[in-house]
PARO-163006 format. One record per atom (N, C-alpha, C): residue in three letters; x, z, y. Coordinates in steps of 0.05 Angstrom, whole numbers, padded with zeros to 5 digits, always signed. Atoms other than C-alpha are relative to their C-alpha. Layout:
# PARO-163006
AlaXZY ...
***
This chain:
# PARO-163006
Met+00017+00000-00024 Met+00000+00000+00000 Met+00018+00000+00025 Lys-00016+00002-00024 Lys+00029-00021+00067 Lys-00006+00022+00019 Ser+00004-00021-00019 Ser+00037+00027+00125 Ser-00026-00003+00016 Ser+00025+00005-00015 Ser-00020-00007+00163 Ser-00025+00008-00016 Lys+00023-00008+00017 Lys-00066+00006+00104 Lys-00002+00030-00001 Tyr+00001-00029-00001 Tyr-00046+00079+00103 Tyr-00014+00009+00026 Phe+00011-00008-00026 Phe-00063+00083+00177 Phe-00030-00004+00001 Ile+00029+00006+00000 Ile-00131+00049+00169 Ile-00015+00019-00019 Leu+00013-00018+00019 Leu-00147+00091+00107 Leu-00002+00028+00011 Tyr+00001-00027-00012 Tyr-00130+00155+00144 Tyr-00023+00002+00020 Phe+00022-00001-00020 Phe-00179+00138+00200 Phe-00027-00005-00013 Lys+00025+00000+00015 Lys-00232+00120+00149 Lys-00007+00028-00009 Gly+00004-00028+00007 Gly-00223+00191+00125 Gly-00010+00016+00024 Val+00009-00014-00025 Val-00230+00216+00197 Val-00029-00006+00005 Ala+00028+00008-00004 Ala-00295+00177+00203 Ala-00019+00014-00021 Met+00016-00014+00020 Met-00320+00207+00137 Met-00004+00029+00007 Gly+00002-00028-00008 Gly-00304+00277+00162 Gly-00019+00004+00022 Met+00019-00002-00022 Met-00342+00265+00226 Met-00029-00001-00010 Ala+00027+00002+00010 Ala-00403+00243+00187 Ala-00008+00024-00017 Asp+00007-00022+00018 Asp-00399+00299+00137 Asp-00008+00026+00014 Ile+00006-00025-00014 Ile-00403+00354+00189 Ile-00025-00002+00017 Ile+00025+00003-00016 Ile-00466+00326+00222 Ile-00023-00001-00019 Pro+00024+00001+00017 Pro-00532+00343+00188 Pro-00015-00025+00005 Gly+00015+00025-00003 Gly-00568+00278+00175 Gly+00017-00025-00004 Val-00018+00023+00003 Val-00506+00233+00167 Val+00017+00005-00025 Ser-00014-00003+00026 Ser-00468+00220+00102 Ser+00028-00012+00002 Gly-00027+00011+00002 Gly-00393+00213+00093 Gly+00001-00022-00021 Gly+00001+00021+00020 Gly-00410+00171+00032 Gly-00008-00026+00011 Thr+00008+00025-00014 Thr-00443+00120+00078 Thr+00025-00013+00012 Ile-00024+00010-00013 Ile-00378+00113+00116 Ile+00019-00012-00021 Ala-00017+00010+00021 Ala-00339+00105+00051 Ala-00010-00026-00011 Leu+00012+00024+00011 Leu-00387+00052+00026 Leu+00003-00024+00019 Ile-00001+00023-00018 Ile-00388+00010+00089 Ile+00028-00007+00008 Ser-00028+00007-00007 Ser-00313+00014+00099 Ser+00016-00011-00024 Gly-00012+00014+00023 Gly-00300-00014+00029 Gly+00017+00017-00018 Ile-00017-00017+00017 Ile-00268+00047-00004 Ile-00016+00017-00020 Tyr+00017-00018+00015 Tyr-00328+00078-00039 Tyr+00005-00001-00030 Gln-00003+00003+00029 Gln-00318+00050-00109 Gln+00027+00010-00009 Glu-00027-00010+00006 Glu-00243+00065-00108 Glu+00001+00030+00001 Leu+00001-00029-00004 Leu-00258+00136-00084 Leu-00012+00013-00025 Ile+00013-00013+00023 Ile-00306+00154-00140 Ile+00015-00005-00026 Ala-00015+00006+00024 Ala-00264+00119-00192 Ala+00025+00018-00002 Ser-00024-00016-00001 Ser-00202+00157-00170 Ser-00006+00030-00006 Ile+00009-00028+00005 Ile-00239+00224-00170 Ile-00007+00003-00030 Asp+00009-00001+00029 Asp-00269+00209-00239 Asp+00024+00001-00018 Lys-00023+00002+00017 Lys-00200+00194-00267 Lys+00015+00027-00003 Ile-00014-00026+00001 Ile-00173+00264-00251 Ile-00015+00019-00020 Asp+00012-00017+00020 Asp-00186+00308-00312 Asp+00021+00020-00010 Gly-00018-00021+00010 Gly-00153+00361-00355 Gly+00028-00011-00006 Ala-00026+00012+00006 Ala-00097+00312-00373 Ala+00018-00003+00025 Phe-00015+00004-00025 Phe-00076+00308-00300 Phe+00023+00020+00003 Leu-00021-00020-00003 Leu-00039+00374-00297 Leu+00021-00002-00022 Lys-00018+00003+00023 Lys-00009+00362-00366 Lys+00020-00023+00006 Ser-00017+00023-00005 Ser+00017+00294-00343 Ser+00022+00005+00021 Leu-00020-00007-00020 Leu+00053+00326-00285 Leu+00026+00010-00012 Phe-00023-00012+00013 Phe+00100+00360-00334 Phe+00011-00018-00023 Ser-00008+00017+00022 Ser+00102+00307-00389 Ser+00010-00027+00008 Lys-00008+00027-00009 Lys+00115+00245-00347 Lys+00017+00003+00026 Gln-00014-00001-00025 Gln+00157+00227-00288 Gln-00020+00003+00023 Phe+00019-00006-00021 Phe+00126+00250-00223 Phe-00011-00025+00013 Thr+00009+00025-00014 Thr+00123+00181-00191 Thr-00020-00015-00018 Thr+00019+00014+00018 Thr+00088+00153-00253 Thr-00027+00013+00002 Thr+00026-00014-00002 Thr+00034+00206-00250 Thr-00013-00005+00027 Trp+00010+00004-00027 Trp+00027+00197-00175 Trp-00014-00027+00002 Lys+00012+00026-00002 Lys+00013+00123-00182 Lys-00024-00002-00019 Glu+00021+00002+00020 Glu-00030+00130-00245 Glu-00026+00012+00011 Tyr+00024-00014-00010 Tyr-00078+00178-00210 Tyr-00007-00007+00029 Asn+00006+00011-00027 Asn-00078+00140-00143 Asn+00001+00022+00021 Leu-00001-00023-00018 Leu-00056+00203-00106 Leu+00006-00006+00029 Thr-00005+00008-00027 Thr-00031+00167-00045 Thr-00026-00007+00014 Phe+00026+00007-00010 Phe-00101+00139-00034 Phe-00016+00026+00006 Leu+00017-00024-00002 Leu-00136+00206-00046 Leu+00011+00019+00022 Leu-00011-00019-00019 Leu-00088+00249-00005 Leu-00002-00010+00029 Thr+00002+00012-00027 Thr-00087+00201+00054 Thr-00029+00002+00011 Leu+00028-00001-00008 Leu-00163+00198+00055 Leu-00009+00028+00006 Phe+00009-00028-00004 Phe-00174+00273+00048 Phe+00015+00013+00023 Ala-00014-00010-00024 Ala-00121+00286+00101 Ala-00016-00008+00025 Gly+00017+00009-00023 Gly-00164+00245+00149 Gly-00026+00016+00002 Ile+00025-00016+00000 Ile-00227+00282+00128 Ile+00005+00028+00011 Ala-00006-00027-00009 Ala-00194+00350+00138 Ala+00007+00001+00029 Thr-00007+00002-00029 Thr-00165+00329+00206 Thr-00026-00001+00017 Ser+00025+00003-00015 Ser-00234+00308+00229 Ser-00017+00025+00001 Val+00016-00024+00001 Val-00270+00370+00205 Val+00012+00022+00017 Leu-00013-00021-00015 Leu-00219+00417+00236 Leu+00002-00005+00030 Ala-00005+00006-00028 Ala-00207+00380+00301 Ala-00024-00009+00016 Leu+00022+00013-00014 Leu-00273+00346+00318 Leu-00026+00014-00003 Ser+00026-00012+00005 Ser-00327+00392+00293 Ser-00012+00012+00025 His+00010-00012-00024 His-00333+00431+00358 His-00009-00021+00020 Phe+00007+00022-00018 Phe-00333+00367+00399 Phe-00026-00013-00007 Leu+00024+00014+00009 Leu-00387+00334+00357 Leu-00025+00018+00003 Tyr+00023-00018-00004 Tyr-00432+00395+00359 Tyr-00007+00002+00029 Arg+00006+00000-00029 Arg-00426+00395+00435 Arg-00016-00026+00006 Leu+00014+00025-00005 Leu-00448+00322+00434 Leu-00029+00002-00010 Ile+00027-00003+00010 Ile-00508+00340+00390 Ile-00017+00016+00019 Glu+00014-00017-00018 Glu-00527+00393+00440 Glu-00005-00013+00027 Glu+00000+00010-00027 Glu-00511+00355+00504 Glu-00009-00030+00002 Gln+00007+00028+00000 Gln-00520+00281+00486 Gln-00012-00009-00027 Pro+00011+00006+00027 Pro-00565+00278+00424 Pro-00010-00029-00002 Ile+00010+00027+00002 Ile-00598+00212+00440 Ile+00022-00021-00004 Ala-00023+00019+00002 Ala-00532+00175+00450 Ala+00013+00002-00028 Leu-00014-00003+00026 Leu-00501+00205+00387 Leu-00017-00010-00023 Trp+00017+00009+00022 Trp-00560+00193+00341 Trp-00005-00030+00002 Ala+00003+00029-00002 Ala-00570+00123+00369 Ala+00024-00015-00011 Phe-00024+00011+00011 Phe-00498+00108+00352 Phe-00001-00001-00031 Phe+00001-00001+00029 Phe-00507+00130+00280 Phe-00023-00016-00011 Phe+00022+00017+00008 Phe-00574+00095+00276 Phe+00008-00029-00002 Gly-00010+00027+00001 Gly-00543+00029+00294 Gly+00020-00005-00022 Leu-00020+00003+00020 Leu-00485+00041+00248 Leu-00012-00002-00028 Ile+00012+00000+00027 Ile-00529+00055+00187 Ile-00017-00024-00004 Val+00017+00024+00003 Val-00577-00003+00201 Val+00018-00024-00008 Ile-00017+00022+00007 Ile-00521-00054+00201 Ile+00015+00004-00026 Ser-00014-00006+00025 Ser-00487-00019+00143 Ser-00018-00006-00024 Ala+00018+00006+00022 Ala-00549-00024+00099 Ala-00002-00030-00004 Phe+00001+00029+00001 Phe-00553-00098+00116 Phe+00026-00011-00013 His-00026+00008+00010 His-00478-00106+00101 His+00001+00005-00031 Ile-00002-00006+00028 Ile-00483-00072+00033 Ile-00020-00016-00016 Ser+00021+00015+00014 Ser-00547-00109+00014 Ser+00010-00028-00007 Arg-00011+00027+00005 Arg-00508-00175+00019 Arg+00018-00001-00025 Gln-00017-00001+00024 Gln-00465-00151-00040 Gln-00017+00000-00025 Ile+00018+00000+00023 Ile-00526-00149-00086 Ile-00004-00029-00008 Thr+00001+00028+00010 Thr-00525-00212-00129 Thr-00025-00007-00016 Ser+00024+00005+00015 Ser-00592-00205-00163 Ser-00025+00008+00016 Lys+00025-00005-00014 Lys-00664-00207-00137 Lys-00022+00008-00021 His+00019-00009+00021 His-00696-00180-00201 His-00017+00023+00011 Trp+00018-00020-00010 Trp-00756-00135-00191 Trp+00011+00028-00003 Lys-00012-00026+00004 Lys-00716-00076-00218 Lys+00018+00008+00023 Ile-00018-00005-00023 Ile-00668-00083-00160 Ile-00017+00009+00024 Trp+00018-00009-00021 Trp-00725-00079-00110 Trp-00011+00027-00005 Leu+00011-00026+00007 Leu-00754-00020-00147 Leu+00021+00022+00005 Ser-00021-00020-00004 Ser-00687+00016-00145 Ser+00003+00006+00030 Cys-00002-00004-00029 Cys-00683+00005-00070 Cys-00023+00018+00011 Met+00023-00015-00009 Met-00754+00033-00060 Met+00003+00029-00009 Val-00004-00027+00010 Val-00737+00094-00103 Val+00021+00014+00018 Gly-00020-00012-00018 Gly-00675+00106-00060 Gly-00011+00008+00027 Ile+00013-00006-00026 Ile-00716+00102+00004 Ile-00018+00025-00003 Ala+00019-00022+00004 Ala-00768+00150-00024 Ala+00015+00027-00003 Ile-00015-00024+00004 Ile-00716+00201-00046 Ile+00013+00010+00026 Ala-00013-00008-00025 Ala-00677+00200+00019 Ala-00020+00009+00021 Tyr+00021-00008-00019 Tyr-00740+00203+00061 Tyr-00012+00027-00007 Gly+00011-00026+00009 Gly-00768+00260+00019 Gly+00019+00023+00007 Ile-00019-00020-00007 Ile-00704+00299+00029 Ile+00000+00006+00030 Ser-00002-00003-00029 Ser-00705+00286+00104 Ser-00024+00015+00012 Val+00023-00013-00012 Val-00775+00315+00114 Val-00004+00028-00012 Leu+00002-00027+00010 Leu-00764+00378+00074 Leu+00005+00021+00022 Thr-00003-00022-00019 Thr-00768+00444+00112 Thr+00024+00017-00007 Pro-00023-00016+00007 Pro-00702+00480+00116 Pro-00007+00029-00007 Ser+00003-00027+00008 Ser-00696+00548+00084 Ser+00016+00019+00017 Gly-00015-00018-00017 Gly-00674+00608+00124 Gly+00007+00026-00014 Ser-00005-00025+00014 Ser-00665+00660+00070 Ser+00029+00004-00007 Glu-00028-00006+00007 Glu-00600+00695+00051 Glu+00002-00002-00031 His-00005+00004+00028 His-00569+00683-00017 His+00026+00011-00008 Gly-00024-00011+00010 Gly-00516+00711-00062 Gly+00021-00021-00008 Leu-00022+00018+00006 Leu-00451+00681-00088 Leu-00008-00022-00020 Met+00007+00020+00020 Met-00482+00646-00148 Met-00016-00022+00013 Tyr+00016+00020-00014 Tyr-00532+00611-00103 Tyr+00018-00018+00018 Leu-00019+00015-00016 Leu-00475+00591-00056 Leu+00017-00019-00016 Phe-00014+00018+00019 Phe-00438+00562-00116 Phe-00016-00026-00003 Phe+00016+00024+00003 Phe-00496+00515-00128 Phe-00004-00015+00026 Cys+00001+00014-00026 Cys-00502+00500-00054 Cys+00024-00017+00004 Gly-00024+00016-00002 Gly-00430+00477-00054 Gly+00000-00023-00019 Met+00001+00022+00019 Met-00442+00435-00116 Met-00019-00022+00009 Phe+00018+00021-00009 Phe-00503+00399-00088 Phe+00008-00012+00026 Ala-00009+00011-00026 Ala-00474+00392-00018 Ala+00021-00021-00004 Ile-00021+00019+00004 Ile-00412+00356-00044 Ile-00011-00025-00013 Ile+00013+00023+00012 Ile-00456+00311-00087 Ile-00012-00018+00022 Ala+00012+00015-00022 Ala-00494+00291-00024 Ala+00021-00013+00018 Met-00020+00011-00017 Met-00430+00281+00015 Met+00012-00026-00010 Ile-00011+00025+00011 Ile-00407+00226-00032 Ile-00023-00020-00007 Leu+00022+00018+00005 Leu-00477+00196-00037 Leu-00010-00012+00026 Pro+00008+00012-00026 Pro-00491+00146+00019 Pro-00029+00005+00007 Gly+00027-00004-00009 Gly-00552+00162+00060 Gly-00011+00028-00003 Val+00008-00028+00004 Val-00557+00235+00038 Val+00021+00018+00012 Ser-00020-00016-00015 Ser-00523+00285+00084 Ser+00005+00027-00015 Gly-00007-00025+00013 Gly-00485+00342+00051 Gly-00005+00024+00019 Ala+00005-00021-00019 Ala-00490+00383+00115 Ala-00030+00006+00002 Phe+00029-00004-00001 Phe-00565+00372+00116 Phe-00010+00014-00025 Ile+00007-00014+00025 Ile-00570+00394+00043 Ile+00005+00030+00004 Leu-00005-00028-00006 Leu-00538+00459+00065 Leu-00021+00012+00018 Val+00021-00009-00017 Val-00589+00464+00120 Val-00025+00005-00016 Leu+00024-00002+00016 Leu-00646+00453+00071 Leu+00001+00025-00018 Leu-00003-00022+00018 Leu-00618+00505+00024 Leu+00005+00027+00014 Gly-00003-00025-00015 Gly-00609+00556+00079 Gly+00029+00010+00001 Ala-00028-00009+00002 Ala-00533+00557+00072 Ala+00018-00012+00022 Tyr-00016+00014-00021 Tyr-00511+00516+00133 Tyr+00012+00021+00019 Glu-00010-00020-00019 Glu-00506+00574+00182 Glu+00019+00020-00014 Ile-00017-00018+00015 Ile-00476+00618+00128 Ile+00028-00012-00003 Thr-00026+00014+00003 Thr-00422+00565+00116 Thr+00015+00000+00026 Leu-00014+00000-00026 Leu-00406+00559+00190 Leu+00011+00028+00007 Glu-00008-00028-00005 Glu-00404+00635+00197 Glu+00024+00008-00017 Thr-00022-00006+00019 Thr-00359+00640+00136 Thr+00026-00013+00009 Leu-00023+00014-00010 Leu-00311+00588+00164 Leu+00012+00015+00025 Asp-00009-00015-00023 Asp-00308+00627+00229 Asp+00014+00026-00007 Arg-00012-00025+00009 Arg-00294+00692+00193 Arg+00027-00004-00014 Ala-00025+00006+00014 Ala-00240+00659+00151 Ala+00022-00005+00020 Gln-00021+00005-00020 Gln-00203+00638+00214 Gln+00009+00027+00012 Arg-00008-00027-00008 Arg-00203+00713+00231 Arg+00011+00016-00023 Leu-00013-00012+00024 Leu-00173+00727+00162 Leu-00017+00022-00013 Asp+00018-00018+00013 Asp-00234+00763+00135 Asp+00001-00005-00031 Pro-00002+00004+00029 Pro-00222+00773+00059 Pro-00026-00009-00013 Asp+00026+00007+00012 Asp-00296+00769+00042 Asp-00007-00030+00005 Ala+00006+00028-00006 Ala-00300+00701+00076 Ala+00015-00019-00019 Phe-00015+00017+00019 Phe-00245+00673+00031 Phe-00013+00000-00028 Val+00013-00001+00026 Val-00283+00697-00030 Val-00024-00019+00000 Thr+00023+00017-00003 Thr-00346+00661-00006 Thr+00009-00029-00001 Leu-00009+00028-00001 Leu-00307+00597+00009 Leu+00011-00009-00027 Leu-00010+00007+00027 Leu-00273+00600-00059 Leu-00023-00006-00019 Val+00024+00004+00017 Val-00341+00605-00094 Val-00013-00027+00006 Met+00011+00025-00008 Met-00369+00547-00054 Met+00018-00024-00007 Gly-00020+00021+00006 Gly-00305+00507-00064 Gly+00000-00006-00030 Leu+00002+00005+00029 Leu-00310+00516-00140 Leu-00025-00016-00007 Gly+00025+00015+00004 Gly-00382+00492-00138 Gly+00004-00029+00009 Ala-00005+00027-00010 Ala-00359+00432-00097 Ala+00017-00016-00020 Leu-00017+00013+00020 Leu-00305+00415-00148 Leu-00016-00009-00024 Val+00016+00007+00024 Val-00354+00418-00206 Val-00019-00023+00007 Gly+00019+00021-00008 Gly-00406+00376-00169 Gly+00014-00027+00004 Leu-00015+00025-00006 Leu-00354+00325-00146 Leu+00009-00014-00026 Lys-00009+00012+00025 Lys-00326+00315-00216 Lys-00023-00011-00017 Leu+00022+00009+00017 Leu-00393+00311-00252 Leu-00013-00025+00012 Phe+00016+00021-00012 Phe-00427+00265-00202 Phe+00017-00025+00003 Ser-00017+00024-00003 Ser-00367+00219-00191 Ser+00001-00016-00026 Arg+00000+00014+00026 Arg-00367+00204-00266 Arg-00026-00016-00004 Ile+00026+00014+00003 Ile-00441+00185-00264 Ile+00001-00025+00018 Leu+00000+00023-00018 Leu-00431+00140-00203 Leu+00020-00021-00010 Asn-00019+00019+00009 Asn-00369+00108-00232 Asn-00011-00016-00024 Trp+00013+00013+00022 Trp-00407+00092-00296 Trp-00022-00020+00010 Met+00021+00017-00011 Met-00465+00064-00256 Met+00012-00025+00013 Phe-00012+00023-00012 Phe-00419+00018-00216 Phe+00011-00019-00021 Asp-00011+00016+00021 Asp-00386-00006-00280 Asp-00021-00015-00016 His+00020+00011+00018 His-00450-00020-00318 His-00026-00011+00014 His+00024+00008-00014 His-00506-00028-00266 His+00005-00002+00030 Lys-00009+00001-00028 Lys-00473-00048-00201 Lys-00022-00008+00019 Asn+00022+00009-00018 Asn-00532-00085-00170 Asn-00021+00021+00004 Thr+00019-00022-00002 Thr-00580-00029-00186 Thr+00010+00023+00016 Thr-00012-00022-00015 Thr-00532+00023-00159 Thr+00001-00007+00030 Leu-00002+00008-00028 Leu-00520-00016-00094 Leu-00028+00000+00013 Ala+00027+00001-00011 Ala-00595-00026-00085 Ala-00010+00028+00005 Thr+00008-00027-00004 Thr-00608+00048-00094 Thr+00014+00013+00024 Leu-00015-00011-00023 Leu-00553+00066-00044 Leu-00010-00011+00026 Val+00012+00012-00024 Val-00582+00017+00006 Val-00026+00014+00007 Gly+00025-00015-00004 Gly-00649+00052-00004 Gly+00005+00027+00012 Phe-00007-00026-00012 Phe-00616+00119+00010 Phe+00006-00003+00030 Met-00007+00004-00028 Met-00588+00092+00075 Met-00024-00006+00017 Ile+00024+00006-00016 Ile-00654+00063+00098 Ile-00018+00025+00002 Gly+00017-00024-00001 Gly-00692+00126+00079 Gly+00011+00022+00018 Ser-00012-00021-00018 Ser-00643+00169+00119 Ser-00004-00006+00029 Leu+00003+00007-00029 Leu-00659+00132+00184 Leu-00021+00017+00013 His+00020-00017-00011 His-00720+00176+00192 His+00012+00025+00012 Lys-00012-00025-00009 Lys-00675+00237+00200 Lys+00016-00004+00025 Ile-00018+00003-00023 Ile-00629+00207+00253 Ile-00013-00017+00022 Trp+00014+00014-00022 Trp-00682+00173+00297 Trp+00007+00015+00026 Pro-00010-00014-00024 Pro-00656+00188+00368 Pro-00020+00016+00016 Trp+00019-00014-00017 Trp-00721+00210+00401 Trp-00018+00018-00017 Lys+00014-00020+00015 Lys-00750+00274+00374 Lys-00015+00019+00019 Gln+00016-00018-00016 Gln-00803+00322+00400 Gln-00004+00026-00015 Gln+00003-00026+00013 Gln-00803+00396+00385 Gln-00030+00008-00003 Ile+00027-00009+00004 Ile-00867+00422+00354 Ile-00003+00028+00011 Ala+00004-00026-00013 Ala-00894+00481+00394 Ala+00000+00023-00020 Glu-00001-00025+00015 Glu-00879+00550+00365 Glu+00012-00003-00028 Thr-00014+00003+00026 Thr-00838+00522+00307 Thr+00028-00010+00006 Glu-00027+00011-00002 Glu-00766+00501+00295 Glu+00002-00029-00009 Gln+00000+00027+00010 Gln-00787+00433+00270 Gln-00004-00020+00022 Ser+00004+00021-00020 Ser-00788+00367+00307 Ser-00010-00025-00014 Ile+00011+00025+00011 Ile-00822+00300+00298 Ile+00012-00023+00016 Asn-00009+00024-00013 Asn-00800+00230+00314 Asn-00022-00011+00019 Val+00018+00012-00020 Val-00832+00198+00376 Val+00012-00026+00011 Leu-00010+00023-00014 Leu-00827+00132+00412 Leu+00013+00008+00027 Pro-00014-00007-00025 Pro-00782+00130+00474 Pro-00019+00007+00023 Asn+00019-00005-00022 Asn-00843+00127+00521 Asn-00015+00026-00003 Ala+00014-00026+00005 Ala-00871+00191+00489 Ala+00020+00023+00001 Tyr-00021-00021+00000 Tyr-00805+00229+00495 Tyr-00003+00018+00024 Asp+00003-00019-00022 Asp-00810+00292+00537 Asp+00027+00004+00014 Gly-00026+00000-00014 Gly-00751+00278+00583 Gly+00009-00028+00005 Asp-00012+00026-00004 Asp-00705+00221+00601 Asp+00007-00013-00027 Pro-00005+00012+00026 Pro-00707+00174+00541 Pro+00027-00015-00002 Gln-00027+00012+00000 Gln-00640+00142+00561 Gln+00000-00025-00017 Ile+00003+00023+00017 Ile-00662+00076+00531 Ile+00025-00018+00002 Gly-00024+00017-00003 Gly-00603+00037+00560 Gly+00024+00011-00015 Val-00022-00013+00014 Val-00553+00088+00534 Val-00004-00003-00030 Ala+00005+00001+00029 Ala-00586+00089+00466 Ala+00005-00028-00011 Ile-00005+00027+00009 Ile-00585+00013+00460 Ile+00030-00006+00000 Gly-00029+00005-00001 Gly-00512+00011+00482 Gly+00015+00014-00022 Met-00014-00014+00021 Met-00491+00064+00432 Met-00007-00012-00028 Ala+00007+00013+00025 Ala-00530+00030+00376 Ala+00016-00026-00004 Val-00016+00025+00001 Val-00495-00036+00393 Val+00029+00007-00007 Leu-00027-00009+00006 Leu-00429+00002+00392 Leu+00003+00006-00030 Gly-00001-00006+00028 Gly-00444+00028+00322 Gly+00000-00026-00017 Ile+00001+00026+00014 Ile-00461-00043+00299 Ile+00027-00014+00003 Gly-00025+00013-00006 Gly-00398-00070+00332 Gly+00023+00012-00017 Ile-00022-00012+00016 Ile-00353-00020+00296 Ile-00001-00009-00029 Ile+00002+00009+00028 Ile-00380-00040+00228 Ile+00009-00029-00003 Leu-00009+00028+00000 Leu-00370-00114+00244 Leu+00030-00002+00003 Leu-00029+00000-00003 Leu-00300-00098+00267 Leu+00014+00009-00025 Leu-00011-00009+00025 Leu-00286-00060+00203 Leu+00000-00022-00021 Glu+00002+00023+00018 Glu-00310-00121+00164 Glu+00023-00019+00005 Gln-00021+00019-00006 Gln-00261-00166+00200 Gln+00028+00011-00007 Ile-00026-00012+00007 Ile-00203-00117+00191 Ile+00004+00000-00030 Ala-00001-00001+00030 Ala-00219-00110+00117 Ala+00007-00028-00011 Lys-00006+00027+00009 Lys-00217-00186+00109 Lys+00029-00007+00004 Lys-00028+00007-00006 Lys-00149-00191+00142 Lys+00020+00015-00017 Ile-00020-00016+00014 Ile-00115-00135+00103 Ile-00005-00002-00031 Thr+00004+00002+00029 Thr-00146-00152+00035 Thr+00015-00024-00010 Pro-00016+00022+00010 Pro-00098-00194-00006 Pro-00018-00023-00011 
***
């Protein structure tokens, strides 16, 4: 892999990290539209019990290449950089410029769904059905009411497992899954306490991290098998997930009186400045970035 590819891969990881920390947006979507999704899940699926054994039984460089560790570490370095450095900035944007931010992601996902749909080579009715199922599942998740209850370590283990599954599944937000399960604020609070070296916080993060590892390994194997044996059906389902998630990131929302819930409204019904020009501009920017990524991918692909 050339140095330019490392650089581009790193910033694809940065983009995935940005998406993963925003409820309603999926890092898996970014991986899919940037052309690294299938390699990502295949590389994760390949790592198994033999990995550690091979570190001692083979030459280090052979193991490194066999398990595609340059790809994985470069990508995850970008994700970690984004989560650590940009989370505070993005949450400020959500609070201060929600219409602009959500319009950007709306445009990005619309053009992405179109881009991925062009890779589907069959028009069989099962393909259309798979897409509709994906839409229904993603939409159903997006309209669920978040839980606000407190939970123990075992529950947080499963929260970590399901959140990481969603993070690698295009159209389904891992952060939003945590919101739905009532663990999002707990996770943010735990991260904050960990920065202050609270021992209990590290225990909680360890439990959630173990859940994430289990979920990542189990689900990557399923996705890898699906891509190998039912690629068109898998792509159609993922496109459905992306389309179904658009409901959650619609830029104009209205708070329901005396509740914490909100509903989507048209710009002319928005209570405040709808910023239509800004929204259109940001949506076009999102579309432009995907088209640019397409062109870059064509130039660097052998």
